[in-house]
C-alpha positions in Angstrom: 4.1 -32.4 4.6 0.8 -34.2 5.6 0.9 -36.2 9.0 -2.2 -37.9 10.2 -3.1 -38.6 14.0 -1.7 -41.5 15.5 -4.8 -42.6 17.2 -6.0 -45.5 16.7 -8.1 -45.6 13.2 -8.1 -41.8 13.4 -7.9 -40.1 9.9 -7.4 -36.3 11.1 -4.5 -34.8 9.3 -2.0 -32.7 11.7 -2.0 -29.1 10.3 1.2 -26.8 10.4 -0.1 -24.6 13.3 0.0 -27.7 15.3 3.6 -28.4 14.4 4.4 -24.6 14.9 2.7 -25.1 18.6 4.3 -27.8 19.7 7.7 -27.8 18.2 10.5 -26.0 20.2 12.8 -23.2 18.6 15.8 -25.6 17.8 13.5 -27.8 16.0 11.1 -25.5 14.2 13.6 -24.5 11.4 13.9 -28.5 10.9 10.5 -28.8 10.3 10.1 -25.5 8.0 13.0 -26.7 5.8 11.4 -30.3 5.2 7.8 -28.5 4.8 9.5 -26.5 1.8 11.4 -29.5 0.5 8.3 -31.2 0.2 6.8 -28.2 -1.3 9.3 -28.2 -3.9 9.8 -32.0 -4.9 5.9 -32.0 -5.1 5.4 -28.9 -7.5 6.7 -29.3 -11.0 6.8 -25.3 -11.2 9.6 -25.0 -8.5 13.0 -26.4 -8.9 16.0 -26.3 -6.3 18.8 -23.7 -7.8 21.9 -25.9 -8.7 24.0 -23.0 -8.4 27.4 -23.4 -5.8 26.4 -23.0 -2.1 22.6 -22.0 -3.2 19.8 -23.3 -1.2 17.0 -21.3 -2.8 14.1 -22.7 -4.8 13.0 -21.1 -8.2 9.5 -20.6 -9.5 9.1 -21.6 -13.3 7.9 -17.9 -14.8 6.1 -19.5 -17.4 6.0 -18.3 -21.2 7.9 -21.1 -22.6 11.0 -19.4 -21.2 13.1 -22.5 -20.3 16.5 -20.5 -18.8 15.7 -18.9 -15.6 17.6 -16.6 -12.8 17.9 -17.5 -9.3 18.0 -14.9 -6.3 21.8 -15.6 -6.0 22.3 -14.8 -9.7 22.8 -18.2 -11.4 21.3 -18.8 -14.6 19.6 -22.5 -15.5 17.9 -24.4 -17.6 14.5 -25.2 -15.9 13.7 -28.2 -18.0 17.1 -30.0 -17.7 18.7 -28.4 -14.6 21.7 -27.7 -16.5 23.5 -24.5 -16.7 22.4 -21.9 -19.0 23.0 -23.5 -22.3 21.2 -21.3 -24.9 21.3 -21.0 -28.0 21.8 -25.3 -27.6 18.9 -27.3 -27.1 18.7 -29.6 -23.9 19.2 -32.6 -26.1 22.4 -30.9 -27.9 23.6 -30.1 -24.4 23.2 -33.6 -23.2 24.7 -35.1 -25.8 27.9 -32.7 -25.6 28.2 -33.5 -21.9 27.9 -37.4 -22.8 31.0 -36.9 -25.0 32.9 -35.0 -22.8 32.5 -38.1 -20.3 33.6 -40.0 -23.3 36.3 -38.4 -24.5 37.8 -37.9 -20.6 37.7 -41.9 -20.4 39.2 -42.1 -24.0 42.0 -39.7 -23.2 40.1 -36.4 -24.6 41.0 -37.5 -28.4 38.1 -36.1 -29.9 38.4 -32.8 -28.4 41.8 -32.7 -29.1 41.3 -33.5 -32.9 38.1 -31.2 -33.3 38.4 -28.1 -31.2 41.1 -25.5 -31.9 43.2 -24.5 -29.1 
């Protein structure tokens, strides 16, 4: 989050310590959430956990590992942001999800015919 001075033709950046000094206790948490959100959205190595009721961000550990685990325990694919779908590829799981959606629209016909109960 970058803010510039509102003075005429002033290009100075207002730093986080200025916000800390002038924000009251009620507004400071809102600014900190906005600051974290801006960091996560701008960083390709950090993503929000898609787990239910989770508001944590997850740092990509690198090394080609696609499945990550949030501190809440939820595992998801860092590449496609879907739940852990190992060993299926992201493309396979996307096609499967598209097929499930189409089958819901078609009355589950393909699933009924091709999946054992």
